[in-house]
N, C-alpha and C positions, 0 to 999 in steps of 0.2 A: 820308436823314437818319440818321446813325449817332450814337447818344448812349450813353455809358457809363452804364448804369442804376445802377451803384453810386455814381456821382459825384453823383447827384441824382435828381430826379423826371423820369422819361422823358416823361410826358405834359406836364408844365409846360414842359420844354425844347422840346417840339414847337411851342410858341407858339400863335398864333391859329388855326392849322389844327385844333387839338384843343379849341377853345372849347366845343363841345357836350359833349365828354367832361368837361371841367373843371366846367362848370355842373352836369352830372348828379352828379358827385362831390361838389361843394359842397352840392347839394340833399340828397343821401343823408346826408352828414355832419350837416347841420342836422336832418334828420328823426331820425337816430339819437340825437342829443343831446336833442331834444325828447321822444323815447320814454323816455329815461333820466329826464328831469326829470318827465315825466308820472307815471311810476311812483312817484317820490318824493312827488309831490303827490296820490297816490291816484286818479289818472285812469286808467281802463282802456281808453278808446277810443284806437286807434292815431292818431297825429297826422295822417296822411294823410286820415283819415275825418272830421276835424272840420268840414270845409266841408259835408259832407252833413248832419251834425247841425245845424249853424247854418242851412242852407237850409231844412230841414224845420221847425225851430223858428220861423223867420221867416215862411215862406210856407205852412206846413201840409203835410199829406201830399202826396207827389210820386210821379209815375210814374218808373220807372228811366230811361226815355228823356229825360224832362224834366230829371232830375238831370244826366245826361250832357251834355245840351245847355247847361244853365245853367253847369255847372262846366267846360265845354269839355274833357271827358275822354272817352276811348273807352268805349263801352258795356260791353265785357268788364271794364274796370277798375272801373266803378261796380258791376257785378254782384259782383265780388270783394269790394269794400269793404263793400257792403250785407251780403254773406254773413258777413263778419267781425263787423259790428255786430249782426247777428241772433244769432250764436253768443254774443255778450256780453249778449244780451237788452236791447240799447239801442234796437233798432227791431223792428218787426213788418212782415211783408209780407202782402198779400192781392191776390187777383185784382181788377182794375178791373171794377166792375159794368157799365160801359158796353161795355168790350171785354175779355173774359175772358183774352185773350192777353197783356194788359199787366199789369204788377205795380205796385202802389201801396205805397210805403214810408211808414211812420208811426213817430213816436217813441213809445216806451213811457214809463211813469212813470220808470223807471230812466234812460232816455235823456234825459228832461227834467232830471233831477238831474245827470246827467253834463255836460250843456251848461252848467249853472250852475257846476260845478267848472272847466270849460274856460274859461269867461268870466273867472273869477277869475284863472286862470293866464295868460290872454291879456295882461294888463297887464305882467307880469314878462317874458314873451317879447318883447313889443313894446319894452320898455325895453332889453332886452339887444341887440336888433337896432339900436335907435337909438344905443346906446353904441358898437356896432361901426361904425356910420356915422361917428360923430364921431372914433373912433380911427383909422379908415382914410381918412377924407376922401372916401369913396365912398358915394353914395346909390344902392344897387342897385335899389330899387323904382322910382325915376324913370328910371333907365337901362333897366330891364327894360320899363317902359311905353313908352319911346321906341322901343326895338327892336321890340316887339310891334306898335306902330302902323306903323312903317316896313315891317315884313315883311308886314303885312296890305295895305299899299299895293302892294308889289312883293315877291313871294316870293323866298326864298333861291335856289331853282332858277333863276329868271329872272336874278337877279343873278349867279349863277355862270356862266350862259350868256353873259352880257355880257363875261366875262373868259376864257372857255374858249379855251385855247391851240390847240385842234384846229381852230378856225375860220379 
């Protein structure tokens, strides 16, 4: 596939084959815009870490492994996010008294205040996403849920194997 990069977007021109790349690019763009807006709203937590803050607020202190499992993120990603939140003094960490090899993450008072700010911002962000759905006629959350469900029933690698030209 040869595409003149100056004529347009190379990845977009690649079509469905570059779907994962386009989804990542879209996600990164959304995160970047939320970071900008968070700054304007006085929120210091990185947008990617809000799920950790919400989880701990809702369910209390959590082990790193439990956070990774609940959020379905890789363990090293959660360690990185917790480190960022710790530097911002929004969470504290301590060794699990039952198993000292495990780390328990808790909200600080500043973390609880940050969650309140984020919850206030949540309605504006959700409204902006809803407006995008109306504008584009595309409901990404339902589509994403449908794809996640279908891929949990049959993985992409199995699906690719069904169409592999080498067979």
